[in-house]
C-alpha positions in Angstrom: 104.8 -57.0 143.5 103.3 -55.3 140.4 105.5 -52.3 141.0 108.6 -54.5 141.3 107.9 -56.0 137.8 107.8 -52.6 136.3 111.4 -51.9 137.4 113.1 -54.1 134.8 110.9 -52.8 132.0 111.7 -49.2 132.9 115.5 -49.9 133.1 115.5 -51.8 129.8 113.6 -48.9 128.1 116.4 -46.6 129.1 118.8 -48.8 127.3 117.1 -48.4 124.0 119.0 -46.6 121.4 118.5 -42.9 121.2 118.1 -41.1 117.8 121.9 -40.8 117.5 122.4 -44.5 118.0 124.1 -44.1 121.3 122.7 -45.9 124.4 121.2 -43.6 127.0 122.3 -46.1 129.6 124.5 -49.0 128.5 122.7 -52.3 128.4 125.4 -53.8 130.6 124.7 -51.3 133.4 120.9 -52.0 133.1 121.6 -55.7 133.5 123.7 -55.0 136.6 120.9 -52.9 138.0 118.3 -55.6 137.4 120.6 -58.3 138.9 121.1 -56.2 142.0 117.4 -55.5 142.2 116.5 -59.2 141.8 119.0 -60.4 144.4 117.8 -57.7 146.9 114.1 -58.5 146.2 114.6 -62.2 146.8 116.6 -61.6 150.0 114.2 -58.9 151.3 111.2 -61.1 150.7 112.7 -64.2 152.3 113.9 -62.4 155.4 110.6 -60.5 155.7 108.6 -63.7 155.4 110.7 -65.5 158.1 111.1 -62.6 160.6 108.3 -60.2 159.8 110.8 -57.5 160.5 111.0 -54.9 157.6 114.0 -53.1 159.1 116.1 -56.3 159.2 114.8 -57.3 155.7 115.8 -53.9 154.3 119.4 -54.2 155.6 119.8 -57.8 154.6 118.3 -57.2 151.2 120.5 -54.2 150.6 123.6 -55.9 151.8 123.0 -59.0 149.7 122.7 -57.0 146.5 125.8 -55.0 147.3 127.8 -58.0 148.3 126.8 -59.9 145.1 128.0 -56.9 143.1 131.3 -56.8 145.0 131.8 -60.6 144.6 131.1 -60.5 140.9 133.5 -57.6 140.3 136.2 -59.3 142.4 135.8 -62.5 140.4 135.9 -60.5 137.1 139.1 -58.8 138.2 140.9 -62.1 138.5 140.2 -63.0 134.8 142.7 -62.0 132.1 142.1 -58.7 130.3 139.4 -57.7 132.8 139.2 -55.4 135.8 137.1 -54.4 138.8 134.6 -52.0 137.2 133.3 -49.5 139.8 130.5 -48.5 137.4 129.2 -52.1 137.2 129.4 -52.3 141.0 127.5 -49.0 141.4 124.8 -50.1 139.0 124.3 -53.3 140.9 124.3 -51.5 144.2 121.7 -48.9 143.0 119.5 -51.8 141.9 119.7 -53.3 145.3 119.0 -49.9 147.0 116.1 -49.1 144.8 114.3 -52.3 145.4 115.0 -52.3 149.1 113.6 -48.8 149.5 110.5 -49.6 147.5 109.8 -52.8 149.4 110.4 -51.1 152.8 107.8 -48.4 152.0 105.1 -51.0 151.1 
């Protein structure tokens, strides 16, 4: 769990401004990463507690994070002056994958 808490801190540190005032990783993408990681962690932990099956927990945790990203982008694309952002979806999915892999290893 301690390792999981470090993940948001690391991602937010990458969003800090560099010397030329440009973000290394845009803050929006860091928030998407953290959201995907959080959704995946909650799903993984819940499934693992109920089933004691790490393989099932991995796939459900990963799928829930990816699905949440897809749903969010689909909803965004229906709003005026907005679109389905593949980079937001990718950041959310990478957050879900990162946490699912780390939790599966432990």
